MIPA-511180 format. One record per residue (C-alpha): residue number from 1; residue in one letter; chain; x, y, z. Coordinates in nm, 4 decimals. Layout:
N
<site nr="NUM" rest="A" kette="A" u="X" v="Y" w="Z"/>
...
END
This chain:
314
<site nr="1" rest="M" kette="A" u="0.9984" v="1.3288" w="-1.2467"/>
<site nr="2" rest="F" kette="A" u="0.6984" v="1.2459" w="-0.9995"/>
<site nr="3" rest="H" kette="A" u="0.7688" v="0.9164" w="-0.8227"/>
<site nr="4" rest="S" kette="A" u="0.5148" v="0.7748" w="-0.6934"/>
<site nr="5" rest="P" kette="A" u="0.5317" v="0.5885" w="-0.3502"/>
<site nr="6" rest="D" kette="A" u="0.5589" v="0.1890" w="-0.3095"/>
<site nr="7" rest="I" kette="A" u="0.2152" v="0.0132" w="-0.2493"/>
<site nr="8" rest="L" kette="A" u="0.3765" v="-0.2711" w="-0.1167"/>
<site nr="9" rest="A" kette="A" u="0.5682" v="0.0055" w="0.1593"/>
<site nr="10" rest="V" kette="A" u="0.1799" v="0.1544" w="0.1950"/>
<site nr="11" rest="A" kette="A" u="0.0237" v="-0.1657" w="0.2963"/>
<site nr="12" rest="Y" kette="A" u="0.3214" v="-0.3044" w="0.5190"/>
<site nr="13" rest="K" kette="A" u="0.3521" v="0.0752" w="0.6920"/>
<site nr="14" rest="Q" kette="A" u="0.7183" v="-0.0089" w="0.6443"/>
<site nr="15" rest="N" kette="A" u="1.0213" v="-0.0961" w="0.4346"/>
<site nr="16" rest="L" kette="A" u="1.0632" v="-0.4571" w="0.3453"/>
<site nr="17" rest="L" kette="A" u="1.3402" v="-0.6307" w="0.3582"/>
<site nr="18" rest="Q" kette="A" u="1.4717" v="-0.8918" w="0.0963"/>
<site nr="19" rest="D" kette="A" u="1.4305" v="-1.2032" w="0.2517"/>
<site nr="20" rest="E" kette="A" u="1.0830" v="-1.1107" w="0.3555"/>
<site nr="21" rest="L" kette="A" u="0.9594" v="-1.1520" w="0.0220"/>
<site nr="22" rest="V" kette="A" u="0.9196" v="-1.4978" w="-0.1461"/>
<site nr="23" rest="V" kette="A" u="0.7844" v="-1.4981" w="-0.5077"/>
<site nr="24" rest="L" kette="A" u="0.5473" v="-1.7261" w="-0.5521"/>
<site nr="25" rest="Q" kette="A" u="0.4405" v="-1.5975" w="-0.9305"/>
<site nr="26" rest="E" kette="A" u="0.5053" v="-1.2807" w="-1.1372"/>
<site nr="27" rest="K" kette="A" u="0.3466" v="-1.1977" w="-1.4796"/>
<site nr="28" rest="E" kette="A" u="0.3615" v="-0.8957" w="-1.6728"/>
<site nr="29" rest="R" kette="A" u="0.2126" v="-0.8139" w="-1.9999"/>
<site nr="30" rest="L" kette="A" u="0.1341" v="-0.5504" w="-2.2254"/>
<site nr="31" rest="I" kette="A" u="-0.2104" v="-0.5415" w="-2.4093"/>
<site nr="32" rest="P" kette="A" u="-0.1475" v="-0.4183" w="-2.7512"/>
<site nr="33" rest="G" kette="A" u="-0.3711" v="-0.1105" w="-2.8004"/>
<site nr="34" rest="A" kette="A" u="-0.4869" v="-0.1379" w="-2.3834"/>
<site nr="35" rest="I" kette="A" u="-0.2951" v="-0.1785" w="-2.0885"/>
<site nr="36" rest="R" kette="A" u="0.0458" v="-0.2655" w="-1.9402"/>
<site nr="37" rest="Y" kette="A" u="-0.0203" v="-0.4819" w="-1.6481"/>
<site nr="38" rest="N" kette="A" u="0.2263" v="-0.6756" w="-1.3485"/>
<site nr="39" rest="I" kette="A" u="0.0974" v="-0.8948" w="-1.0623"/>
<site nr="40" rest="K" kette="A" u="0.3020" v="-1.0047" w="-0.8134"/>
<site nr="41" rest="R" kette="A" u="0.1799" v="-1.2659" w="-0.5602"/>
<site nr="42" rest="Y" kette="A" u="0.4130" v="-1.3229" w="-0.2881"/>
<site nr="43" rest="H" kette="A" u="0.3915" v="-1.5821" w="-0.0005"/>
<site nr="44" rest="P" kette="A" u="0.4751" v="-1.4528" w="0.3837"/>
<site nr="45" rest="A" kette="A" u="0.7925" v="-1.5149" w="0.5222"/>
<site nr="46" rest="G" kette="A" u="0.6394" v="-1.4952" w="0.8530"/>
<site nr="47" rest="K" kette="A" u="0.3534" v="-1.2702" w="1.0253"/>
<site nr="48" rest="W" kette="A" u="0.2933" v="-0.9625" w="0.8131"/>
<site nr="49" rest="N" kette="A" u="0.0629" v="-0.7036" w="0.9248"/>
<site nr="50" rest="M" kette="A" u="-0.0950" v="-0.5981" w="0.6106"/>
<site nr="51" rest="E" kette="A" u="-0.3526" v="-0.3531" w="0.5239"/>
<site nr="52" rest="D" kette="A" u="-0.5154" v="-0.3942" w="0.1856"/>
<site nr="53" rest="S" kette="A" u="-0.4343" v="-0.0507" w="0.0075"/>
<site nr="54" rest="G" kette="A" u="-0.4941" v="0.0622" w="-0.3176"/>
<site nr="55" rest="M" kette="A" u="-0.3555" v="0.4082" w="-0.5016"/>
<site nr="56" rest="L" kette="A" u="-0.4416" v="0.5990" w="-0.8414"/>
<site nr="57" rest="V" kette="A" u="-0.1088" v="0.7483" w="-0.9948"/>
<site nr="58" rest="Y" kette="A" u="-0.1649" v="1.0472" w="-1.2155"/>
<site nr="59" rest="H" kette="A" u="0.1934" v="1.1165" w="-1.4260"/>
<site nr="60" rest="F" kette="A" u="0.2144" v="1.4335" w="-1.6047"/>
<site nr="61" rest="E" kette="A" u="0.4999" v="1.5364" w="-1.7868"/>
<site nr="62" rest="K" kette="A" u="0.4125" v="1.8630" w="-1.9710"/>
<site nr="63" rest="T" kette="A" u="0.6936" v="1.8398" w="-2.1648"/>
<site nr="64" rest="K" kette="A" u="0.7166" v="1.4714" w="-2.2606"/>
<site nr="65" rest="P" kette="A" u="0.3678" v="1.4098" w="-2.3230"/>
<site nr="66" rest="Q" kette="A" u="0.4351" v="1.0816" w="-2.4647"/>
<site nr="67" rest="Q" kette="A" u="0.5669" v="0.9908" w="-2.0740"/>
<site nr="68" rest="N" kette="A" u="0.1587" v="1.0220" w="-1.9344"/>
<site nr="69" rest="Y" kette="A" u="0.0067" v="0.7691" w="-1.8215"/>
<site nr="70" rest="L" kette="A" u="-0.2397" v="0.6824" w="-1.5363"/>
<site nr="71" rest="E" kette="A" u="-0.1936" v="0.3948" w="-1.3012"/>
<site nr="72" rest="L" kette="A" u="-0.3847" v="0.1491" w="-1.0867"/>
<site nr="73" rest="K" kette="A" u="-0.2083" v="0.0052" w="-0.7524"/>
<site nr="74" rest="F" kette="A" u="-0.3164" v="-0.2305" w="-0.5657"/>
<site nr="75" rest="C" kette="A" u="-0.1996" v="-0.4712" w="-0.2710"/>
<site nr="76" rest="I" kette="A" u="-0.4354" v="-0.7239" w="-0.0837"/>
<site nr="77" rest="S" kette="A" u="-0.3841" v="-1.0279" w="0.1523"/>
<site nr="78" rest="G" kette="A" u="-0.5687" v="-1.3078" w="0.2543"/>
<site nr="79" rest="N" kette="A" u="-0.5490" v="-1.4676" w="-0.0427"/>
<site nr="80" rest="I" kette="A" u="-0.4757" v="-1.8674" w="-0.1399"/>
<site nr="81" rest="Y" kette="A" u="-0.2369" v="-1.9191" w="-0.4123"/>
<site nr="82" rest="C" kette="A" u="-0.1579" v="-2.2849" w="-0.5522"/>
<site nr="83" rest="R" kette="A" u="0.1870" v="-2.3734" w="-0.6925"/>
<site nr="84" rest="Q" kette="A" u="0.0113" v="-2.6121" w="-0.9186"/>
<site nr="85" rest="K" kette="A" u="-0.2794" v="-2.5311" w="-1.1705"/>
<site nr="86" rest="D" kette="A" u="-0.5693" v="-2.7316" w="-1.0067"/>
<site nr="87" rest="S" kette="A" u="-0.6297" v="-2.9183" w="-1.3114"/>
<site nr="88" rest="E" kette="A" u="-0.3025" v="-3.0719" w="-1.2156"/>
<site nr="89" rest="C" kette="A" u="-0.3362" v="-3.1085" w="-0.9031"/>
<site nr="90" rest="D" kette="A" u="-0.4137" v="-3.4672" w="-0.7926"/>
<site nr="91" rest="L" kette="A" u="-0.5292" v="-3.3202" w="-0.4508"/>
<site nr="92" rest="C" kette="A" u="-0.7669" v="-3.0764" w="-0.5738"/>
<site nr="93" rest="K" kette="A" u="-0.8721" v="-3.3547" w="-0.8732"/>
<site nr="94" rest="R" kette="A" u="-0.9511" v="-3.5571" w="-0.5492"/>
<site nr="95" rest="S" kette="A" u="-1.1755" v="-3.2788" w="-0.3886"/>
<site nr="96" rest="N" kette="A" u="-0.9409" v="-3.2285" w="-0.0907"/>
<site nr="97" rest="S" kette="A" u="-0.8296" v="-2.8952" w="-0.1458"/>
<site nr="98" rest="K" kette="A" u="-0.8357" v="-2.7834" w="0.2171"/>
<site nr="99" rest="V" kette="A" u="-0.5565" v="-3.0209" w="0.2918"/>
<site nr="100" rest="C" kette="A" u="-0.3972" v="-2.9727" w="-0.0215"/>
<site nr="101" rest="T" kette="A" u="-0.0246" v="-2.8534" w="0.0983"/>
<site nr="102" rest="E" kette="A" u="0.0480" v="-2.6841" w="-0.2457"/>
<site nr="103" rest="K" kette="A" u="-0.1693" v="-2.4008" w="-0.1572"/>
<site nr="104" rest="V" kette="A" u="-0.0475" v="-2.1126" w="0.0527"/>
<site nr="105" rest="E" kette="A" u="-0.1739" v="-1.8416" w="0.1864"/>
<site nr="106" rest="S" kette="A" u="-0.0604" v="-1.4729" w="-0.0269"/>
<site nr="107" rest="V" kette="A" u="0.0091" v="-1.0947" w="-0.0772"/>
<site nr="108" rest="D" kette="A" u="-0.0574" v="-1.0022" w="-0.3931"/>
<site nr="109" rest="V" kette="A" u="0.0666" v="-0.6649" w="-0.5340"/>
<site nr="110" rest="L" kette="A" u="-0.1274" v="-0.5611" w="-0.9008"/>
<site nr="111" rest="N" kette="A" u="-0.0110" v="-0.2462" w="-1.1247"/>
<site nr="112" rest="F" kette="A" u="-0.2094" v="-0.1582" w="-1.3578"/>
<site nr="113" rest="Q" kette="A" u="-0.1216" v="0.1119" w="-1.6562"/>
<site nr="114" rest="F" kette="A" u="-0.3256" v="0.2930" w="-1.8683"/>
<site nr="115" rest="S" kette="A" u="-0.2053" v="0.5043" w="-2.1816"/>
<site nr="116" rest="P" kette="A" u="-0.3629" v="0.8681" w="-2.2687"/>
<site nr="117" rest="A" kette="A" u="-0.4666" v="0.6741" w="-2.5768"/>
<site nr="118" rest="Q" kette="A" u="-0.6467" v="0.4574" w="-2.4379"/>
<site nr="119" rest="L" kette="A" u="-0.8075" v="0.6237" w="-2.1943"/>
<site nr="120" rest="S" kette="A" u="-0.9132" v="0.9023" w="-2.4955"/>
<site nr="121" rest="Q" kette="A" u="-1.1832" v="0.6406" w="-2.5897"/>
<site nr="122" rest="F" kette="A" u="-1.3712" v="0.7168" w="-2.2681"/>
<site nr="123" rest="V" kette="A" u="-1.3546" v="1.1220" w="-2.2957"/>
<site nr="124" rest="K" kette="A" u="-1.6716" v="1.3213" w="-2.3981"/>
<site nr="125" rest="P" kette="A" u="-1.6481" v="1.6567" w="-2.5628"/>
<site nr="126" rest="R" kette="A" u="-1.6437" v="1.8952" w="-2.3348"/>
<site nr="127" rest="K" kette="A" u="-1.9922" v="2.0362" w="-2.1625"/>
<site nr="128" rest="G" kette="A" u="-1.9928" v="2.2913" w="-1.8638"/>
<site nr="129" rest="D" kette="A" u="-1.7764" v="2.2373" w="-1.5519"/>
<site nr="130" rest="E" kette="A" u="-1.5726" v="1.9171" w="-1.5753"/>
<site nr="131" rest="V" kette="A" u="-1.5038" v="1.7405" w="-1.2279"/>
<site nr="132" rest="F" kette="A" u="-1.1615" v="1.6262" w="-1.1238"/>
<site nr="133" rest="S" kette="A" u="-1.1995" v="1.3187" w="-1.3028"/>
<site nr="134" rest="S" kette="A" u="-1.2622" v="1.4264" w="-1.6139"/>
<site nr="135" rest="N" kette="A" u="-0.9588" v="1.6610" w="-1.6615"/>
<site nr="136" rest="V" kette="A" u="-0.7488" v="1.3488" w="-1.5327"/>
<site nr="137" rest="L" kette="A" u="-0.8464" v="1.1416" w="-1.7921"/>
<site nr="138" rest="R" kette="A" u="-0.7934" v="1.4053" w="-2.0537"/>
<site nr="139" rest="F" kette="A" u="-0.4155" v="1.4658" w="-1.9157"/>
<site nr="140" rest="E" kette="A" u="-0.4986" v="1.8585" w="-1.8718"/>
<site nr="141" rest="H" kette="A" u="-0.4419" v="1.8433" w="-1.4668"/>
<site nr="142" rest="G" kette="A" u="-0.0908" v="1.9829" w="-1.4450"/>
<site nr="143" rest="N" kette="A" u="0.0858" v="1.7959" w="-1.1971"/>
<site nr="144" rest="S" kette="A" u="0.1881" v="1.4886" w="-1.0915"/>
<site nr="145" rest="F" kette="A" u="-0.0185" v="1.3175" w="-0.7822"/>
<site nr="146" rest="A" kette="A" u="-0.0994" v="0.9974" w="-0.6043"/>
<site nr="147" rest="K" kette="A" u="-0.4251" v="0.9601" w="-0.4154"/>
<site nr="148" rest="L" kette="A" u="-0.5065" v="0.6437" w="-0.2039"/>
<site nr="149" rest="I" kette="A" u="-0.8115" v="0.4533" w="-0.2857"/>
<site nr="150" rest="P" kette="A" u="-1.0408" v="0.2432" w="-0.0381"/>
<site nr="151" rest="I" kette="A" u="-1.0707" v="-0.1254" w="-0.1076"/>
<site nr="152" rest="C" kette="A" u="-1.4256" v="-0.1327" w="-0.1354"/>
<site nr="153" rest="G" kette="A" u="-1.6214" v="-0.4604" w="-0.1770"/>
<site nr="154" rest="K" kette="A" u="-1.6410" v="-0.4339" w="-0.5608"/>
<site nr="155" rest="I" kette="A" u="-1.2787" v="-0.3570" w="-0.6316"/>
<site nr="156" rest="R" kette="A" u="-1.2294" v="-0.6765" w="-0.4305"/>
<site nr="157" rest="N" kette="A" u="-1.4164" v="-0.8481" w="-0.6131"/>
<site nr="158" rest="V" kette="A" u="-1.2608" v="-0.7826" w="-0.9547"/>
<site nr="159" rest="L" kette="A" u="-0.9221" v="-0.8016" w="-0.8204"/>
<site nr="160" rest="E" kette="A" u="-0.9888" v="-1.1808" w="-0.6793"/>
<site nr="161" rest="S" kette="A" u="-1.1369" v="-1.2173" w="-1.0061"/>
<site nr="162" rest="L" kette="A" u="-0.8248" v="-1.0890" w="-1.1994"/>
<site nr="163" rest="L" kette="A" u="-0.6205" v="-1.3394" w="-0.9978"/>
<site nr="164" rest="N" kette="A" u="-0.8174" v="-1.6537" w="-1.0415"/>
<site nr="165" rest="N" kette="A" u="-0.9198" v="-1.6155" w="-1.4013"/>
<site nr="166" rest="T" kette="A" u="-0.8626" v="-1.9587" w="-1.5990"/>
<site nr="167" rest="Y" kette="A" u="-0.8181" v="-1.7575" w="-1.9195"/>
<site nr="168" rest="S" kette="A" u="-0.5627" v="-1.7981" w="-2.1462"/>
<site nr="169" rest="G" kette="A" u="-0.4248" v="-1.6122" w="-2.4895"/>
<site nr="170" rest="D" kette="A" u="-0.6777" v="-1.3641" w="-2.6715"/>
<site nr="171" rest="L" kette="A" u="-0.9614" v="-1.4792" w="-2.4120"/>
<site nr="172" rest="E" kette="A" u="-0.7140" v="-1.3778" w="-2.1332"/>
<site nr="173" rest="N" kette="A" u="-0.6107" v="-1.0176" w="-2.2785"/>
<site nr="174" rest="I" kette="A" u="-0.9868" v="-0.9290" w="-2.3313"/>
<site nr="175" rest="Y" kette="A" u="-1.0639" v="-1.0634" w="-2.0006"/>
<site nr="176" rest="I" kette="A" u="-0.7839" v="-0.8317" w="-1.8545"/>
<site nr="177" rest="N" kette="A" u="-0.8566" v="-0.5398" w="-2.0490"/>
<site nr="178" rest="A" kette="A" u="-1.2733" v="-0.6004" w="-1.8913"/>
<site nr="179" rest="Q" kette="A" u="-1.1621" v="-0.6363" w="-1.5719"/>
<site nr="180" rest="T" kette="A" u="-0.9278" v="-0.3222" w="-1.5656"/>
<site nr="181" rest="Q" kette="A" u="-1.2090" v="-0.1050" w="-1.6979"/>
<site nr="182" rest="M" kette="A" u="-1.4364" v="-0.1921" w="-1.4202"/>
<site nr="183" rest="L" kette="A" u="-1.1452" v="-0.1116" w="-1.1509"/>
<site nr="184" rest="L" kette="A" u="-1.0593" v="0.2166" w="-1.3356"/>
<site nr="185" rest="L" kette="A" u="-1.4566" v="0.3293" w="-1.3023"/>
<site nr="186" rest="Y" kette="A" u="-1.4551" v="0.2436" w="-0.9458"/>
<site nr="187" rest="S" kette="A" u="-1.1529" v="0.4253" w="-0.8317"/>
<site nr="188" rest="L" kette="A" u="-1.2044" v="0.7141" w="-1.0760"/>
<site nr="189" rest="D" kette="A" u="-1.5878" v="0.6743" w="-0.9231"/>
<site nr="190" rest="C" kette="A" u="-1.3823" v="0.7662" w="-0.5345"/>
<site nr="191" rest="M" kette="A" u="-1.2989" v="1.1054" w="-0.6966"/>
<site nr="192" rest="L" kette="A" u="-1.6445" v="1.1859" w="-0.8666"/>
<site nr="193" rest="G" kette="A" u="-1.6856" v="1.5481" w="-0.7973"/>
<site nr="194" rest="E" kette="A" u="-1.3770" v="1.6131" w="-0.6645"/>
<site nr="195" rest="K" kette="A" u="-1.2048" v="1.9980" w="-0.7433"/>
<site nr="196" rest="E" kette="A" u="-1.0226" v="2.0780" w="-0.4368"/>
<site nr="197" rest="I" kette="A" u="-0.6824" v="1.8652" w="-0.5515"/>
<site nr="198" rest="D" kette="A" u="-0.4664" v="1.9696" w="-0.2824"/>
<site nr="199" rest="S" kette="A" u="-0.6500" v="1.7850" w="0.0039"/>
<site nr="200" rest="T" kette="A" u="-0.6827" v="1.4473" w="-0.1562"/>
<site nr="201" rest="V" kette="A" u="-0.3293" v="1.3577" w="-0.3377"/>
<site nr="202" rest="I" kette="A" u="-0.0540" v="1.2672" w="-0.1762"/>
<site nr="203" rest="C" kette="A" u="0.1681" v="1.5823" w="-0.1547"/>
<site nr="204" rest="K" kette="A" u="0.3070" v="1.7490" w="-0.4951"/>
<site nr="205" rest="F" kette="A" u="0.6922" v="1.7872" w="-0.3096"/>
<site nr="206" rest="L" kette="A" u="0.7014" v="1.4230" w="-0.2632"/>
<site nr="207" rest="S" kette="A" u="0.8440" v="1.4635" w="-0.6343"/>
<site nr="208" rest="N" kette="A" u="1.1080" v="1.6126" w="-0.5061"/>
<site nr="209" rest="E" kette="A" u="1.3735" v="1.2998" w="-0.3778"/>
<site nr="210" rest="A" kette="A" u="1.5702" v="1.5100" w="-0.1618"/>
<site nr="211" rest="D" kette="A" u="1.2286" v="1.5732" w="0.0602"/>
<site nr="212" rest="R" kette="A" u="1.1435" v="1.1822" w="0.0226"/>
<site nr="213" rest="E" kette="A" u="1.5000" v="1.1216" w="0.1677"/>
<site nr="214" rest="K" kette="A" u="1.4189" v="1.3541" w="0.4645"/>
<site nr="215" rest="I" kette="A" u="1.1033" v="1.1843" w="0.5624"/>
<site nr="216" rest="T" kette="A" u="1.2778" v="0.8896" w="0.4879"/>
<site nr="217" rest="Q" kette="A" u="1.5814" v="0.9860" w="0.7291"/>
<site nr="218" rest="A" kette="A" u="1.2876" v="1.0942" w="0.9897"/>
<site nr="219" rest="R" kette="A" u="1.1087" v="0.7372" w="1.0134"/>
<site nr="220" rest="E" kette="A" u="1.4613" v="0.6034" w="1.0777"/>
<site nr="221" rest="I" kette="A" u="1.5186" v="0.8544" w="1.3548"/>
<site nr="222" rest="L" kette="A" u="1.2052" v="0.7363" w="1.5230"/>
<site nr="223" rest="I" kette="A" u="1.3337" v="0.3515" w="1.4874"/>
<site nr="224" rest="A" kette="A" u="1.6679" v="0.4399" w="1.6440"/>
<site nr="225" rest="N" kette="A" u="1.5101" v="0.6786" w="1.9430"/>
<site nr="226" rest="I" kette="A" u="1.2593" v="0.4199" w="2.0155"/>
<site nr="227" rest="G" kette="A" u="1.2875" v="0.4381" w="2.4023"/>
<site nr="228" rest="E" kette="A" u="1.3244" v="0.8526" w="2.3621"/>
<site nr="229" rest="P" kette="A" u="1.0125" v="1.0157" w="2.2498"/>
<site nr="230" rest="I" kette="A" u="1.0810" v="1.3244" w="2.0373"/>
<site nr="231" rest="T" kette="A" u="0.8134" v="1.5445" w="1.9324"/>
<site nr="232" rest="I" kette="A" u="0.7284" v="1.6209" w="1.6025"/>
<site nr="233" rest="K" kette="A" u="0.8418" v="1.9519" w="1.6174"/>
<site nr="234" rest="A" kette="A" u="1.1793" v="1.8271" w="1.6984"/>
<site nr="235" rest="L" kette="A" u="1.2176" v="1.5652" w="1.4429"/>
<site nr="236" rest="S" kette="A" u="1.1332" v="1.8092" w="1.1672"/>
<site nr="237" rest="R" kette="A" u="1.4245" v="2.0310" w="1.2594"/>
<site nr="238" rest="K" kette="A" u="1.6718" v="1.7491" w="1.2849"/>
<site nr="239" rest="V" kette="A" u="1.5851" v="1.6444" w="0.9289"/>
<site nr="240" rest="A" kette="A" u="1.5120" v="1.9783" w="0.7969"/>
<site nr="241" rest="I" kette="A" u="1.2105" v="1.9932" w="0.6249"/>
<site nr="242" rest="N" kette="A" u="0.8738" v="2.2044" w="0.7389"/>
<site nr="243" rest="E" kette="A" u="0.6539" v="2.0296" w="1.0046"/>
<site nr="244" rest="C" kette="A" u="0.3629" v="2.0422" w="0.7952"/>
<site nr="245" rest="Y" kette="A" u="0.5519" v="1.8918" w="0.5410"/>
<site nr="246" rest="L" kette="A" u="0.6735" v="1.6457" w="0.7153"/>
<site nr="247" rest="K" kette="A" u="0.3544" v="1.5335" w="0.8860"/>
<site nr="248" rest="K" kette="A" u="0.1683" v="1.5341" w="0.5255"/>
<site nr="249" rest="G" kette="A" u="0.4447" v="1.3436" w="0.3595"/>
<site nr="250" rest="F" kette="A" u="0.4745" v="1.0779" w="0.6417"/>
<site nr="251" rest="K" kette="A" u="0.1326" v="1.0233" w="0.5999"/>
<site nr="252" rest="E" kette="A" u="0.1403" v="0.9490" w="0.2344"/>
<site nr="253" rest="M" kette="A" u="0.4653" v="0.7616" w="0.1934"/>
<site nr="254" rest="F" kette="A" u="0.3924" v="0.5266" w="0.4584"/>
<site nr="255" rest="G" kette="A" u="0.0096" v="0.5313" w="0.5017"/>
<site nr="256" rest="T" kette="A" u="-0.0102" v="0.6336" w="0.8842"/>
<site nr="257" rest="T" kette="A" u="0.0687" v="0.9407" w="1.0730"/>
<site nr="258" rest="I" kette="A" u="0.4070" v="0.9544" w="1.2661"/>
<site nr="259" rest="F" kette="A" u="0.2248" v="0.8961" w="1.6308"/>
<site nr="260" rest="D" kette="A" u="0.0967" v="0.6274" w="1.4787"/>
<site nr="261" rest="F" kette="A" u="0.3814" v="0.4589" w="1.3278"/>
<site nr="262" rest="Y" kette="A" u="0.5613" v="0.5303" w="1.6428"/>
<site nr="263" rest="Q" kette="A" u="0.3559" v="0.3902" w="1.8632"/>
<site nr="264" rest="N" kette="A" u="0.3449" v="0.0763" w="1.6580"/>
<site nr="265" rest="Q" kette="A" u="0.7052" v="0.0142" w="1.6662"/>
<site nr="266" rest="R" kette="A" u="0.7405" v="0.0945" w="2.0347"/>
<site nr="267" rest="M" kette="A" u="0.4389" v="-0.1875" w="2.0936"/>
<site nr="268" rest="E" kette="A" u="0.6483" v="-0.4155" w="1.8696"/>
<site nr="269" rest="H" kette="A" u="0.9424" v="-0.3816" w="2.0503"/>
<site nr="270" rest="A" kette="A" u="0.7758" v="-0.4202" w="2.3858"/>
<site nr="271" rest="K" kette="A" u="0.6248" v="-0.7140" w="2.2730"/>
<site nr="272" rest="Y" kette="A" u="0.9968" v="-0.8609" w="2.2070"/>
<site nr="273" rest="L" kette="A" u="1.1471" v="-0.7229" w="2.5315"/>
<site nr="274" rest="L" kette="A" u="0.8717" v="-0.8910" w="2.7191"/>
<site nr="275" rest="Y" kette="A" u="0.8002" v="-1.2179" w="2.5178"/>
<site nr="276" rest="E" kette="A" u="1.1716" v="-1.3006" w="2.3928"/>
<site nr="277" rest="K" kette="A" u="1.4334" v="-1.1473" w="2.6540"/>
<site nr="278" rest="G" kette="A" u="1.2164" v="-1.2149" w="2.9225"/>
<site nr="279" rest="L" kette="A" u="1.1956" v="-0.8480" w="3.0428"/>
<site nr="280" rest="T" kette="A" u="0.9703" v="-0.7526" w="3.3156"/>
<site nr="281" rest="V" kette="A" u="0.6893" v="-0.5110" w="3.2431"/>
<site nr="282" rest="T" kette="A" u="0.8560" v="-0.2481" w="3.4905"/>
<site nr="283" rest="D" kette="A" u="1.1753" v="-0.2322" w="3.3279"/>
<site nr="284" rest="V" kette="A" u="1.0093" v="-0.2549" w="2.9455"/>
<site nr="285" rest="S" kette="A" u="0.7854" v="0.0641" w="3.0944"/>
<site nr="286" rest="L" kette="A" u="1.0930" v="0.2347" w="3.1592"/>
<site nr="287" rest="L" kette="A" u="1.3420" v="0.1441" w="2.8294"/>
<site nr="288" rest="L" kette="A" u="1.0298" v="0.3088" w="2.6416"/>
<site nr="289" rest="G" kette="A" u="1.0287" v="0.5911" w="2.8089"/>
<site nr="290" rest="Y" kette="A" u="0.6963" v="0.5598" w="2.9642"/>
<site nr="291" rest="S" kette="A" u="0.6311" v="0.8252" w="3.2569"/>
<site nr="292" rest="S" kette="A" u="0.4282" v="0.5027" w="3.4557"/>
<site nr="293" rest="I" kette="A" u="0.3648" v="0.1211" w="3.4039"/>
<site nr="294" rest="S" kette="A" u="-0.0115" v="0.2393" w="3.3797"/>
<site nr="295" rest="H" kette="A" u="0.0165" v="0.4629" w="3.0794"/>
<site nr="296" rest="F" kette="A" u="0.2343" v="0.1723" w="2.9056"/>
<site nr="297" rest="S" kette="A" u="-0.0153" v="-0.1195" w="3.0137"/>
<site nr="298" rest="S" kette="A" u="-0.3273" v="0.0797" w="2.8524"/>
<site nr="299" rest="A" kette="A" u="-0.0862" v="0.1681" w="2.5388"/>
<site nr="300" rest="F" kette="A" u="-0.0164" v="-0.2166" w="2.4738"/>
<site nr="301" rest="K" kette="A" u="-0.3757" v="-0.3120" w="2.5258"/>
<site nr="302" rest="K" kette="A" u="-0.4663" v="-0.0682" w="2.3157"/>
<site nr="303" rest="H" kette="A" u="-0.2054" v="-0.1766" w="2.0342"/>
<site nr="304" rest="T" kette="A" u="-0.2122" v="-0.5651" w="2.1137"/>
<site nr="305" rest="G" kette="A" u="-0.6242" v="-0.6701" w="2.2899"/>
<site nr="306" rest="L" kette="A" u="-0.3475" v="-0.7851" w="2.5821"/>
<site nr="307" rest="K" kette="A" u="-0.1988" v="-0.6530" w="2.8877"/>
<site nr="308" rest="P" kette="A" u="0.1618" v="-0.7083" w="2.9241"/>
<site nr="309" rest="C" kette="A" u="0.1031" v="-0.9486" w="3.2016"/>
<site nr="310" rest="E" kette="A" u="-0.1166" v="-1.1549" w="3.0064"/>
<site nr="311" rest="L" kette="A" u="0.0858" v="-1.1734" w="2.7278"/>
<site nr="312" rest="L" kette="A" u="0.3729" v="-1.3232" w="2.9550"/>
<site nr="313" rest="L" kette="A" u="0.0964" v="-1.6261" w="3.0587"/>
<site nr="314" rest="K" kette="A" u="0.0581" v="-1.7125" w="2.6996"/>
END
């Protein structure tokens, strides 16, 4: 069975610890004859390095068509969540919302799942060559996949309207259904006309749990050997997976290349050693396996915008 990557892990670019997740709100509903959706809003327990992310998941079971579905996943940050409804908040009533202690920054995860029955209403009779998105709507593409979607302004506006709508009951169902159809339109528009599937979707071999575990293991090896740079070839041998599969699978599972992930981990560890542990620039450079202080300083400035010595002055 195909298992798509977790959108929160993709946006965060690494696995999250349980104590980093402070749930502000969770809503899960099934709109009869329409979609199933889930919205979770979190408050960052600490500073999160998030990248707003979207994903389209096509789940196809040839022998079990009743299990087919299309899913949209999004993770966006920087929104504001009020612990009380504005109508019940005295500060908001007095227009003092800017200093309202009930309002906090949030990271929001939204999932929308469409059934084949619902999508069938958008399918027109066949006419000439079908584009990739048409085959997806008909569930005629033979393999499950997940595809990353860029968060454009149109998608962001719809997501924010879904998070901030004030409808309830039947009107809320109508509103959610209408807005999610717009999300579907914008998401499929990203793939309009695509025919080469392998180059645009998450690797098919990731549907194999054993292969996903190998790629996760590769990530753990990189973290464990933060001061001993390892080549991709050596890493692929350690986890017994094809080098090409490792590179493609790592990018799709964690939303970043192996090199960028490793560099990010090294620089974050360097910040810790310099700022928290008080080590010298020379010591940190040696601990992280750099051949020279200048190479380390250049990499550190590229990642943080500061030279190591400038961080120490803060």
